[in-house]
KEFIMI-528901 format. One record per residue: y, x, z of N, C-alpha, C, O in turn; residue in three letters. Coordinates in steps of 0.02 Angstrom, whole numbers, padded with zeros to 5 digits, always signed. Each point is the difference from the previous one (the first is absolute). Layout:
YXZYXZYXZYXZala/...
// end
This chain:
+00164+00373+00401+00013+00018-00070+00044-00054-00031-00015-00059+00006met/+00067+00079-00040+00045-00047-00033-00020-00005-00073+00012+00046-00039met/-00041-00103+00021-00028-00008-00067+00037-00055-00036+00008-00055+00026thr/+00014+00070-00087+00033-00051-00040-00051-00044-00036+00007-00061+00001ile/-00057+00092-00032-00047-00039-00039-00071+00018+00021-00024+00054-00015tyr/-00010-00099+00050-00066+00015+00025-00052-00005-00055-00037-00049-00003pro/+00034+00099-00041-00040-00004-00060-00073-00012+00014-00034-00038-00034leu/+00009+00072+00086-00071-00004+00012-00017-00035+00066-00055+00009+00025leu/+00102-00048+00002-00013-00030+00065-00005-00075-00002-00003-00031+00053thr/+00002+00001-00111-00007-00073-00003-00067-00020+00028-00052+00025-00021ala/+00052-00070+00070-00062-00022+00031-00005-00075-00006+00021-00037+00045thr/-00049+00015-00099-00005-00071-00012-00061-00014-00041-00026+00045-00034ser/+00002-00106+00037-00057-00019-00041+00022-00017-00070-00042-00017-00042ser/+00107+00021+00029+00025-00014-00067+00029+00063-00029+00012+00048+00035ala/-00002-00048-00102+00027+00059-00033+00041-00020-00060+00023-00057-00002gly/-00013+00101-00045+00047-00013-00054-00032+00006-00068-00032+00051-00015thr/+00039-00101-00024-00023+00000-00069+00061+00006-00045+00056-00001+00025ser/-00065+00009-00092+00058+00005-00044+00047-00060+00006+00060+00007-00012pro/-00086-00065+00031+00043-00059+00007+00033-00003+00069+00038-00047+00013ala/-00052+00096+00030+00031+00000+00066-00038-00038+00052+00023-00007+00056gly/-00082-00019-00074-00040-00037+00048-00039+00049+00044-00008+00058-00017lys/-00015-00084+00074-00038+00043+00045-00070+00014-00025-00032-00045-00028gly/+00009+00106+00038-00070+00019-00014-00026+00036+00061+00029-00003+00053thr/-00085+00039-00061-00032+00030+00058+00039+00059+00028-00008+00017+00059ile/+00051+00016-00100+00032+00062+00021+00066-00011+00036+00012+00030+00053trp/+00031-00070-00081+00068-00006+00025+00020-00073+00006-00028-00043-00035leu/+00076+00027+00078+00024-00069+00005+00037-00021-00063+00011+00040-00046pro/+00008-00103+00045+00039-00027-00056+00065+00039-00008+00031+00020+00049glu/-00010-00010-00111+00065+00030-00014+00054-00053+00007-00004-00053-00031gln/+00055+00067+00072+00054-00049+00008+00068+00034+00002+00049-00031+00021ala/-00044+00093-00044+00064+00035-00003-00001+00051-00055-00053+00017-00027ser/+00112+00007+00009+00005+00051-00052-00033+00065+00024-00027+00038-00041thr/+00031-00023+00106-00032+00060+00026-00075-00003-00008-00032+00051-00015ala/+00003-00109+00023-00072-00008-00009-00020+00013-00072-00051+00032-00014ala/+00092-00057-00032-00016+00009-00071+00003+00074-00019-00043+00024-00037glu/+00092+00012+00063+00007+00072-00016-00056+00040+00033-00033+00041-00032arg/+00022-00053+00095-00047+00040+00038-00072-00010-00019-00040+00046+00002gly/+00023-00108-00020-00070-00013-00017-00022+00036-00063-00058+00019-00007asp/+00104-00010-00040-00016+00038-00060-00020+00071+00018-00050+00027-00025val/+00089+00004+00070-00016+00068+00022-00066+00001+00039-00040+00045-00008leu/+00031-00095+00051-00062-00003+00039-00061-00001-00045-00047+00038+00010phe/+00048-00082-00060-00058-00006-00044-00009+00061-00045-00056+00017-00018tyr/+00111+00015-00001-00005+00062-00038-00038+00052+00040-00047+00031-00025phe/+00067-00021+00088-00033+00049+00043-00073-00021+00013-00045+00042+00000ile/+00035-00106+00010-00068-00024+00015-00048+00013-00059-00053+00029+00010tyr/+00073-00050-00070-00045+00009-00057-00006+00073-00020-00053+00022-00023tyr/+00107+00017+00030-00004+00072-00013-00050+00033+00047-00041+00042-00020leu/+00045-00060+00085-00047+00028+00049-00071-00021-00015-00046+00041+00005ser/+00037-00104-00024-00067-00025-00016-00029+00038-00060-00059+00017-00001ala/+00102-00005-00050-00023+00036-00060-00025+00070+00018-00055+00020-00020phe/+00095+00018+00057-00020+00068+00017-00059+00001+00049-00041+00046-00002phe/+00037-00095+00046-00057-00004+00045-00065-00009-00039-00049+00035+00011phe/+00051-00083-00058-00060-00012-00040-00016+00060-00045-00059+00016-00010leu/+00112+00017-00016-00011+00058-00042-00035+00056+00039-00049+00028-00022leu/+00076-00012+00081-00028+00055+00040-00070-00017+00024-00046+00041-00005val/+00037-00101+00032-00067-00019+00025-00050-00004-00057-00057+00021+00006val/+00079-00050-00063-00045-00005-00057-00022+00068-00026-00059+00010-00013gly/+00105+00037+00007-00018+00067-00023-00044+00036+00051-00047+00035-00018leu/+00062-00045+00082-00041+00031+00052-00073-00024-00004-00046+00040+00002thr/+00037-00106-00008-00067-00028-00005-00035+00025-00064-00059+00018+00001val/+00096-00018-00057-00029+00023-00063-00022+00073+00004-00054+00017-00024ala/+00095+00026+00053-00017+00071+00006-00059+00011+00047-00043+00042-00012phe/+00040-00081+00066-00056+00006+00047-00065-00018-00034-00051+00034+00008val/+00052-00087-00048-00061-00021-00034-00019+00049-00056-00059+00016-00008leu/+00108+00007-00028-00015+00043-00058-00022+00070+00022-00046+00028-00030lys/+00078-00001+00080-00013+00070+00018-00040+00007+00065-00001+00053+00030tyr/-00032-00106-00009-00041+00005+00060-00060+00047-00011-00022+00010-00056arg/-00002+00017+00110-00059+00044-00005-00062-00042-00013-00013-00049+00034arg/-00026+00070-00084-00061-00036-00019-00062+00041+00018+00000+00061-00007arg/-00051-00095+00030-00062+00034+00020-00034+00031-00061-00006-00031-00053arg/-00015+00092+00062-00036+00034-00054+00044+00040-00047-00024+00035-00044gly/+00089-00041+00053+00046+00038-00043+00029+00058+00039+00015-00006+00060gln/-00007+00063-00093+00028+00059+00035+00073-00012+00019+00037-00035-00035pro/-00018+00065+00090+00070-00005+00023+00041+00051-00037-00013+00060+00003val/+00063-00083-00038+00045+00045-00036+00071-00008+00026+00021-00055+00017thr/+00014+00109-00014+00069-00001+00023+00044+00023-00057-00005+00056-00024val/+00049-00100+00002+00046+00016-00054+00067+00020+00028+00030-00039+00038thr/-00006+00096-00054+00066+00021+00026+00055-00049-00023+00000-00023-00057pro/+00045+00007+00103+00055-00046-00015+00063+00041-00010+00021+00038+00045ile/+00009-00046-00102+00063+00035-00014+00057-00050+00004-00007-00058-00019glu/+00064+00081+00044+00058-00043+00006+00028-00021-00067-00006+00035-00050gly/+00039-00094+00050+00033-00025-00060+00073-00014+00018+00016-00047+00036ser/+00027+00089-00063+00071-00009+00016+00026-00067-00023+00041-00032+00033arg/-00065+00009-00091+00023-00065-00026-00019-00057+00046+00041-00044+00015arg/-00104+00044+00009-00021-00052+00046+00039+00002+00065+00020-00051+00026leu/-00010+00111+00000+00035+00007+00064+00072-00025-00006+00026-00033+00045glu/+00006+00049-00101+00068-00024-00011+00000-00076-00008+00043-00034+00027ile/-00092+00008-00063-00003-00072-00013-00009-00039+00065+00037-00048+00013ala/-00086+00068+00029-00012-00039+00060+00050+00015+00056-00003-00031+00054trp/+00048+00076-00066+00055+00012+00048+00064-00034-00024+00035-00033+00039ser/-00018+00043-00103+00063-00025-00026-00001-00076-00009+00049-00033+00018val/-00103+00005-00044-00002-00072-00013+00007-00041+00064+00042-00044+00003val/-00082+00058+00050+00010-00038+00063+00069+00010+00030+00030-00047+00026pro/-00004+00109-00030+00067+00013+00027+00052-00041-00037+00046-00027+00031ala/-00052+00024-00098+00048-00039-00039-00004-00074+00017+00051-00034+00005ala/-00112+00009+00006-00008-00070+00019+00032-00014+00068+00034-00050+00008ile/-00045+00095+00040+00029-00009+00067+00076+00003-00002+00033-00039+00035leu/-00006+00084-00074+00073+00005-00006+00028-00064-00031+00051-00026+00022val/-00086+00000-00073+00021-00062-00031-00001-00058+00049+00047-00041+00002gly/-00100+00036+00039-00004-00053+00050+00055+00008+00052+00029-00049+00023ile/-00014+00111-00004+00053+00012+00049+00067-00027-00025+00034-00037+00036phe/-00015+00055-00097+00065-00023-00026+00001-00075-00011+00051-00032+00010phe/-00108+00004-00031-00004-00072-00008+00010-00036+00067+00041-00046+00005trp/-00078+00067+00046+00006-00032+00066+00067+00015+00032+00027-00043+00035ser/+00000+00103-00046+00066+00016+00029+00054-00043-00031+00047-00021+00034phe/-00053+00007-00099+00048-00045-00033-00003-00070+00032+00053-00030+00013ser/-00113+00005+00000-00007-00065+00034+00029+00003+00070+00032-00047+00023asp/-00045+00102+00012+00026+00008+00069+00076-00003+00001+00029-00035+00042tyr/+00003+00070-00088+00074+00000-00003+00025-00071-00016+00048-00023+00031ile/-00081-00010-00077+00021-00068-00018-00004-00046+00060+00045-00041+00011thr/-00098+00047+00029-00009-00044+00057+00040+00022+00061+00004-00037+00049leu/+00026+00096-00052+00040+00025+00056+00073-00020-00005+00036+00001+00051ser/-00013-00018-00110+00071-00014-00011+00010-00073-00020-00016-00018-00057val/+00041-00024+00101+00010-00070-00017+00052-00008-00056+00050+00037+00001pro/-00060-00082-00048+00049-00010-00053+00064-00031+00026+00001-00032+00053pro/+00053+00043-00090+00064-00030+00018-00006-00076-00004-00034-00027-00044ala/+00068-00007+00089-00001-00073-00001-00060-00032+00033-00009-00061-00004gly/-00031+00101+00039-00059-00027+00033+00020-00044+00059+00050+00014+00034ala/-00088-00066-00021+00010-00042+00059-00016+00041+00062-00054+00029+00005leu/+00100-00026+00042-00010+00041+00060-00027-00042+00057+00027-00052+00017glu/-00082+00076+00013-00031-00032+00057-00012+00053+00053-00026+00054-00014val/+00044-00070+00076-00015+00045+00056-00064-00025+00034-00007-00059+00015arg/-00038+00106-00003-00065-00016+00030-00004+00032+00069+00013+00060+00008val/-00031-00100+00042-00011+00026+00067-00073-00009+00018-00027-00055-00002leu/-00006+00110+00019-00069-00002+00023-00001+00009+00076+00034+00043+00027ala/-00072-00085+00006-00006+00004+00073-00069-00024+00019-00034-00033-00038gln/+00013+00051+00099-00065-00023+00023+00002-00076+00009+00037-00024+00042lys/-00076-00014-00079-00039+00017-00059+00019-00050-00053-00038-00046-00014trp/+00096+00054-00014+00026-00047-00049+00051+00034-00045+00024+00055+00014ser/-00008-00090-00068+00052+00022-00047+00056-00052+00000-00013-00060+00006trp/+00075+00083-00013+00056-00047-00010+00045+00028-00055+00003+00060-00011ser/+00031-00106-00024+00037+00018-00060+00070-00029+00003+00010-00060+00012phe/+00040+00103-00023+00070-00020-00002+00026+00007-00071-00016+00048-00036asp/+00057-00096+00015+00032+00001-00066+00076+00004+00011+00033-00051+00006tyr/-00005+00112-00002+00071+00008+00017+00047-00039-00045+00048-00030+00024pro/-00061+00029-00088+00044-00034-00047+00001-00075+00011+00050-00033-00013lys/-00106+00005+00036-00006-00072+00007+00007-00023+00072-00004-00060+00015his/+00014+00108+00032+00009-00019+00070-00063-00025+00034+00004-00035+00050gly/-00062+00052-00077-00064-00022+00029-00026+00055+00046-00006+00057-00020ile/-00009-00076+00082-00023+00048+00050-00067-00023+00029-00008-00058+00019val/-00039+00105-00016-00062-00013+00035-00049-00045-00036-00041-00033+00033gly/+00043+00031-00099-00049-00039-00037-00070+00028+00012-00009+00061+00005ala/-00040-00105+00001-00069+00023+00014-00041+00009-00063-00056+00024+00003thr/+00084-00044-00060-00033+00011-00065+00049+00035-00046+00060-00012+00002glu/-00086+00055-00045+00041+00035-00048+00002-00041-00064-00047+00002-00040leu/+00101-00039+00031+00007-00043-00060+00042+00037-00051+00055+00022+00015val/-00081-00015-00076+00035+00039-00052-00004-00036-00066-00047-00039-00012val/+00096+00050-00032-00002-00030-00067-00044+00039-00048-00004+00061+00004pro/-00029-00096-00047-00041+00032-00051+00044+00038-00050+00052-00025-00020gln/-00074+00085+00001+00034+00037-00053+00063+00035+00021+00038+00023-00044gly/-00024-00018+00109+00060+00036+00023-00020+00055+00048-00040-00012+00046arg/+00066+00073-00055-00017+00054+00047+00023-00017+00071+00053-00029+00010pro/-00093+00047+00038+00014-00012+00071-00003+00067+00037-00052+00033-00001val/+00106-00015+00034+00003+00062+00039-00012-00016+00073+00033-00043+00029lys/-00082+00077+00001-00016-00010+00071+00024+00061+00040-00022+00056-00012leu/+00067-00068+00059+00022+00052+00047-00033-00015+00067+00015-00051+00031thr/-00060+00094-00009-00045-00017+00055+00008+00045+00060+00015+00060-00006met/-00024-00089+00065+00000+00038+00062-00048-00034+00049-00019-00057-00009ser/-00001+00095+00061-00046-00026+00050+00033-00002+00068+00045+00040+00014ala/-00067-00087+00027+00031-00008+00066-00025+00049+00051+00037+00020+00046ala/-00101+00001-00052-00027+00042+00053-00048+00055-00024+00008+00057+00020glu/-00057-00074-00061-00050+00050-00022-00002-00001-00077+00032-00040-00032val/-00072+00086+00004-00006+00004-00073-00043-00058-00025-00055-00013+00026ile/+00079-00021-00077-00037-00050-00037-00004+00021-00073+00028+00052-00019his/-00062-00091-00022-00003+00016-00071-00002-00064-00040-00044-00042+00010ser/+00091+00034-00056+00008-00061-00039-00042+00005-00064+00010+00046-00040phe/-00057-00092+00032-00047+00005-00056-00011-00069-00031-00019-00048+00033tyr/+00032+00044-00099-00014-00061-00038-00050+00019-00055+00020+00027-00051val/-00084-00041+00061-00051+00021-00048+00014-00023-00071-00009+00038-00048pro/+00030-00100+00039+00011-00027-00067+00058+00033-00036+00004-00002-00061ala/+00042+00032+00100+00058+00034-00030-00012+00075-00006+00039+00034-00034phe/-00091-00007+00066-00015+00071+00001+00057+00041+00032+00014+00056-00021arg/+00018-00084+00072+00051+00038+00036-00022+00008+00072-00027-00045+00031ile/+00040+00104-00004-00017+00016+00069+00050+00052+00025+00011+00051-00033lys/+00018-00064+00090+00052+00045+00026-00001-00002+00076-00002-00053+00030lys/+00003+00112+00001+00004+00003+00073+00067-00027+00023+00052+00009-00032asp/-00053-00044+00090+00060-00028+00031+00007+00033+00068-00045-00006+00042val/+00101+00041-00031+00007+00044+00057+00055-00023+00048+00049-00029-00023leu/-00058+00040+00088+00055-00014+00047+00056+00051-00007-00012+00058-00016pro/+00073-00081+00027+00059+00043+00001+00018+00031-00067+00038+00049-00002asn/-00064-00075-00053+00021+00022-00066-00019-00054-00051-00038-00046+00015arg/+00066+00053-00075-00014-00049-00053-00043+00032-00054+00008+00058-00017tyr/-00054-00098-00009-00037+00019-00060+00011-00055-00052+00012-00058+00017thr/-00015+00077-00080+00018-00046-00054-00055-00001-00052-00028+00051-00018val/+00013-00110-00006-00043-00009-00058+00025-00061-00039+00045-00035+00023thr/-00074+00023-00081+00022-00058-00039-00058-00024-00043-00049+00035-00011trp/+00056-00096-00013-00049-00028-00046+00034-00054-00042+00054-00024+00016phe/-00087+00006-00070+00021-00056-00042-00062-00044-00011-00046+00019-00036glu/+00046-00077+00066-00057-00045-00005-00002-00032-00069+00051-00020-00028ala/-00111+00015+00000-00008-00027-00068-00035-00067-00001-00001-00033-00052thr/-00028+00012+00108-00038-00063+00001+00020-00043+00059+00010+00025+00055lys/-00004-00090-00067+00014-00046+00054-00061-00005+00046-00057+00008-00022leu/+00069-00020+00086-00055-00007+00047+00014+00033+00066+00054+00026+00012gly/-00104-00028+00032+00005+00031+00066-00047+00059+00004-00057-00003-00022ser/+00081+00058+00051-00039+00062+00003+00003+00030+00070+00050-00006+00035tyr/-00105+00037-00015-00007+00025+00068+00041+00063+00012+00006+00044-00043asp/+00023-00041+00103+00031+00061+00027-00042+00022+00059-00013-00040+00046ile/-00008+00103-00045-00039+00027+00055+00036+00060+00030+00038+00034-00034phe/-00052-00021+00097+00018+00064+00031-00061+00045-00005-00055-00019+00021cys/+00063+00079-00050-00057+00045-00009+00008+00063+00042-00030+00052-00016thr/+00068-00056+00070+00006+00055+00048-00017-00030+00068+00035-00044+00024glu/-00088+00069+00008-00022-00030+00063+00058+00002+00050+00030+00052+00013tyr/-00015-00111+00015+00060-00006+00042-00013-00036+00066+00046-00023+00033cys/-00109+00019-00013-00015-00031+00064-00052-00055-00007-00030-00009-00053gly/+00019-00027+00108-00054-00049+00003+00008-00058-00049-00049-00030-00020ser/+00111+00015+00001+00011-00056-00047+00008+00022-00072+00023-00038-00042gly/-00043+00100+00027+00009+00027-00068-00030-00044-00054+00031-00012-00051his/-00092-00011+00063-00035-00039-00052+00033-00068-00013-00014-00031-00051ser/+00056+00009+00097+00034-00065-00009+00070+00008-00028+00037-00049-00007gln/-00017+00110-00010+00067+00011-00025+00002-00015-00075-00006+00045-00042met/+00013-00108+00027-00006-00025-00069+00060-00045-00015+00025-00036+00043his/-00003+00039-00105+00053-00045-00024-00013-00014-00074-00049+00024-00028ala/+00093-00063-00002-00008-00018-00070+00062+00017-00040+00056-00006+00024leu/-00067+00028-00086+00054+00001-00050-00008-00063-00042-00053-00012-00028val/+00106-00027+00024-00001-00059-00043+00045+00012-00060+00060+00008+00007lys/-00090-00007-00066+00037+00011-00062+00014-00068-00030-00046-00038-00016val/+00110+00022+00007+00021-00065-00026+00045+00011-00060+00020+00056-00015val/-00004-00110-00019+00046+00005-00057+00070+00016+00026+00015-00009+00059ser/+00028+00033-00104+00069+00016+00020+00036-00061+00028+00035+00005+00049thr/-00045-00063-00081+00033-00061+00023-00024-00019+00070+00040-00019+00043ala/-00105+00023-00032-00027-00017+00067+00024+00050+00053+00012-00019+00057asp/-00006+00083-00077+00024+00049+00049+00072-00014+00019+00018+00002+00059phe/+00024-00017-00108+00071-00015+00015+00006-00061+00044+00042-00002+00046glu/-00083-00048-00059+00001-00060+00042-00022+00016+00071+00029-00023+00049gln/-00082+00063-00043-00024+00021+00066+00053+00040+00037+00011-00011+00060trp/+00023+00057-00095+00051+00042+00031+00060-00041+00022+00030+00014+00052ala/-00012-00064-00091+00058-00041+00017-00011-00041+00064+00047-00017+00035gln/-00110+00002-00021-00015-00038+00061-00012+00047+00060-00023-00022+00053thr/+00038+00086-00063-00010+00048+00054-00073+00014+00015-00017+00019+00056gly/-00025-00028-00106-00071+00011+00010-00036-00060+00029-00059+00004+00015gly/+00096-00059-00007-00031-00060+00027-00003+00003+00076+00007+00054+00030gly/-00016-00112+00003-00003-00001+00073-00061+00037+00025-00053-00003-00032pro/+00058+00039+00088-00058+00037+00025-00056-00046+00022+00013-00054+00028pro/-00074+00074-00040-00059-00037+00019-00032+00036+00060-00022+00057-00006asp/+00021-00090+00063-00025+00031+00061-00071+00024-00004-00017+00054+00024gly/-00026-00094-00055-00071+00019-00006-00008+00061-00044-00038+00046+00017lys/+00074-00044-00073-00003+00058-00045+00028+00062+00035-00027+00055-00008lys/+00081-00064+00046+00029+00056+00036-00050+00027+00052-00006+00061+00009leu/-00028-00106+00024-00049+00020+00050-00053+00045-00030-00022+00049+00031phe/+00000-00067-00092-00050+00041-00034+00031+00064-00027-00028+00054+00009val/+00086-00061-00042+00031+00058-00032+00021+00053+00050-00004+00060-00015ala/+00026-00080+00074+00021+00048+00051-00057+00023+00044+00010+00033+00051lys/-00071-00052-00071-00061+00023+00035-00002-00021+00073-00027+00036+00042ala/+00056-00094-00026-00002-00024+00069-00072-00013+00022-00017+00006+00059cys/-00026-00025-00108-00070-00014+00017-00038+00062+00021-00056-00005+00025ala/+00085+00063-00034-00032+00062+00024-00006-00001+00076-00047+00029+00028thr/+00094-00062+00006+00001+00000+00073-00009-00070+00031-00020-00006+00057cys/+00036-00046-00096+00000-00068+00028-00045-00046-00039+00003-00003-00062his/-00046-00033+00098-00041-00052-00031+00040-00064-00006+00044-00013+00042ser/-00058-00027-00093+00034-00065-00008-00042-00056+00029+00013-00059-00011val/-00065+00077+00049-00041-00048+00035+00011+00009+00075+00044+00038+00021thr/-00084-00073+00020+00006+00008+00072-00044+00058+00025+00002+00017+00059thr/-00042+00012-00104-00044+00056+00018+00035+00066-00014+00028+00010-00055asp/-00029+00035+00102+00033+00065-00009-00034+00041-00055+00034+00039-00033arg/-00099-00047+00024-00038+00033-00054+00004+00076+00004-00004+00034-00051met/+00011-00007+00111+00000+00072+00008+00064+00035-00023+00001+00061-00003gly/+00051-00099-00012+00062+00029-00024+00043+00022+00059-00007-00026+00055leu/+00053+00074-00066+00040+00026+00056+00052-00048+00027+00020+00005+00058pro/+00003-00053-00099+00052-00046+00021-00028-00068+00020-00058-00015-00016gly/+00097-00026+00050-00024-00066+00021-00008-00047-00060+00038+00005-00049pro/-00088-00050+00051-00007-00050-00053+00060-00048+00002+00030-00010+00053pro/-00013-00018-00110+00062-00039-00005-00010-00075-00001+00047-00037+00015leu/-00106+00014-00031-00010-00073-00005+00007-00033+00068-00030+00020+00049ala/+00072-00072-00047+00009-00039+00060+00040+00032+00055+00004-00028+00055gly/+00026+00085-00068+00036+00035+00054+00074-00020+00004+00031+00006+00052arg/-00004-00031-00108+00071-00018+00001+00011-00058+00050-00035-00050-00003phe/+00083+00060+00047+00015-00050+00052-00040+00010+00064+00013-00034+00049gly/-00060+00082-00049-00040+00013+00060+00036+00050+00045+00043+00038-00021gln/-00062-00039+00084+00027+00047+00049-00046+00060+00005-00061-00007+00007thr/+00090+00067-00011-00040+00062+00002+00025+00045+00056+00058-00001+00019glu/-00105+00040+00008+00017+00050+00051+00008+00067-00034-00042+00021-00040thr/+00096+00014+00057+00015+00064-00031-00031+00057+00041-00024-00010+00056leu/+00026+00069-00085-00030+00059+00033+00034+00017+00066-00031+00032+00043ser/+00094-00052-00035+00036+00014+00062-00008-00056+00052+00031+00002+00053asp/-00071-00053-00069-00012-00055+00046+00044-00060-00011-00013-00054+00027gly/+00066+00061-00066+00045-00057-00014-00034-00049-00047-00049+00017-00033ala/+00074-00078+00032-00026-00051-00046+00055-00025-00045+00059+00002+00018thr/-00078-00025-00077+00048-00030-00046-00036-00047-00047-00061-00001-00004leu/+00101-00039-00031-00027-00047-00049+00008+00029-00070+00052+00026-00017thr/-00106-00030-00022+00003+00025-00069+00042-00048-00041-00022-00054-00018ile/+00084+00075+00003+00045-00042-00040+00029+00042-00057-00020+00057-00011asp/+00067-00086-00026+00030+00034-00057+00030+00068+00020-00009+00049-00035asp/+00044-00048+00091+00034+00061+00020-00051+00055+00017+00011+00059-00017asn/-00065-00078+00051-00050+00051+00018-00035+00028-00062-00011+00060-00005tyr/-00006-00104-00042-00033+00024-00061+00046+00046-00039-00022+00053-00024val/+00086-00072+00019+00048+00043-00035+00005+00068+00034-00001+00052-00033arg/+00007-00052+00100+00005+00063+00037-00063+00042-00009+00004+00061-00004glu/-00061-00093+00002-00063+00036-00007-00006+00033-00069-00035+00050-00007ser/+00069-00079-00042-00001+00029-00068+00046+00061-00004-00019+00051-00029ile/+00078-00057+00056+00050+00054-00008-00002+00051+00058+00020+00057-00009val/-00045-00078+00067-00005+00047+00058-00066-00014+00036+00001-00026+00056ala/-00057+00042-00086-00065-00020+00027-00018+00030+00067-00044-00025+00035pro/+00077+00079-00014-00016+00032+00063+00038-00032+00059-00013+00017+00058met/+00059-00063-00072+00043-00026+00052-00039-00044+00050+00009+00008+00061ala/-00051-00052-00086-00037-00047+00044-00071-00006-00026-00014-00039-00046lys/-00030+00078+00076-00070+00003-00023-00043-00046+00043+00003+00002+00061val/-00044-00043-00094-00044-00046+00036-00052+00040+00039-00027+00050-00025val/+00012-00072+00085-00048+00034+00044-00069+00005-00034-00024-00048-00030lys/-00006+00107+00036-00066+00010-00028-00001+00029-00069-00053+00012-00029gly/+00113+00001+00000+00004+00027-00068+00038+00066+00000+00047+00009+00039tyr/-00068+00035-00083+00032+00066-00006+00060-00006-00047-00005-00031-00053thr/+00063+00059+00071+00060-00004-00043-00005+00048-00059+00025+00056+00003pro/-00057-00079-00057-00009+00043-00058+00036-00026-00062-00001+00033-00052val/+00032-00091+00056+00032-00029-00059+00062+00039-00020+00043+00014+00043met/-00035+00004-00108+00061+00033-00022+00057-00050-00005-00011-00060-00008pro/+00072+00085+00013+00058-00044-00006+00014-00017-00073-00011+00040-00045thr/+00034-00101+00034+00021-00021-00067+00076-00010-00003+00026-00033-00045phe/+00009+00062+00093+00073-00004+00000+00027+00033-00063-00016+00057-00015ala/+00057-00093-00022+00029+00026-00062-00046-00004-00059+00020+00015-00056gly/-00083-00035+00067-00048-00004-00055-00011-00072-00024-00028-00011-00053leu/+00051-00037+00093-00005-00070-00018+00068-00032+00005+00039+00015+00046leu/-00023-00059-00092+00063-00037+00003-00008-00058+00049-00056-00018+00019thr/+00112-00011+00001-00002-00058+00045-00040-00058-00030-00041-00030+00035asp/+00051+00013-00100-00042-00053-00029-00074+00016+00002-00041-00045+00009pro/+00023+00108-00018-00070+00019+00002-00028-00007+00071-00056-00025+00009gln/+00094+00046+00041-00022-00008+00069-00008-00074+00017-00049-00019+00032ile/+00096-00022-00054-00004-00072+00013-00062-00030-00034-00033-00044+00028asn/+00018+00069-00088-00060-00025-00036-00063+00018+00038-00047-00040+00004ala/+00044+00100+00024-00058+00021+00040-00007-00043+00062-00055-00021+00019leu/+00111+00008+00014-00001-00043+00060-00026-00069-00017-00042-00028+00035ile/+00067+00000-00090-00023-00067-00021-00074+00000-00015-00035-00049+00015asp/+00010+00103-00046-00071+00003-00015-00042+00004+00064-00051-00033+00006tyr/+00073+00073+00042-00036+00007+00063-00003-00067+00036-00050-00016+00033ile/+00103-00024-00039+00000-00066+00032-00055-00045-00028-00025-00044+00035lys/+00007+00054-00098-00050-00044-00032-00072+00019+00020-00046-00039-00013thr/+00037+00097+00042-00068+00023+00017-00026-00037+00061+00029+00003+00054leu/-00084-00038-00063-00028-00041+00055-00073+00020+00014-00032-00028+00044lys/
// end
């Protein structure tokens, strides 16, 4: 299902108060979409609560008042129809539902069409990580979505292999991300801070680890970050962001994972599945990242996806440097 605004799917221990803080129902409000949508959510919630209490209250009152009492004769009073009541309980709910439809449809249209001048970011979803490109600024493969406060951001999203779903609870935006096509959504962040990005479409064994962050910064800080090309890549952060830990342990213990543990392996001699031997060096690690099926270590199943074209050379170098530090 392709959903723009997950009105009733927020799953958090926090919610939204008039000040935008978290309460029991919804996460903190941190975007204009959250501010618009939460008003509609609470309208529907309190309207439903009112009619629920009204119906249940009247039912209980009628049961108590008109219950059969011992010692009293049973009488049956003919019930005649009331056209006014029938019109009232048909027309009034219908009018309310039509009003809610047009209200929510207006919000849907607003959230479906990015405003002119929005910052454009391309999002790639893959097992099991997110990456972000900023075409205007020449930034490729960022592992965090860094955006300026108070500026609309347009996300053009695609998936590498299976269906994913981009969800930021604090922004109230959720959109399916599909292979071989683009989907678009947008938001305007209203508060500085870091906010969770989740995948909400089951996409395999590493689905629960497919997490990233939106970092909302001031306009000046964003421009400074963009001018530096997003900053030098951090190998440890890349390892987490690209979900490498789904298959590889950073200790000497395999820990039941499908890939070999990485601690202490750099510089060691390994036997491959074809019986050949080689030394784990920069070239082998690079080849294993971009062409993982080429040289598989003996005793392991070749299940690693390729990252060819998904990581820049500086990012690959950062990962290699990080692996070297694992002891």
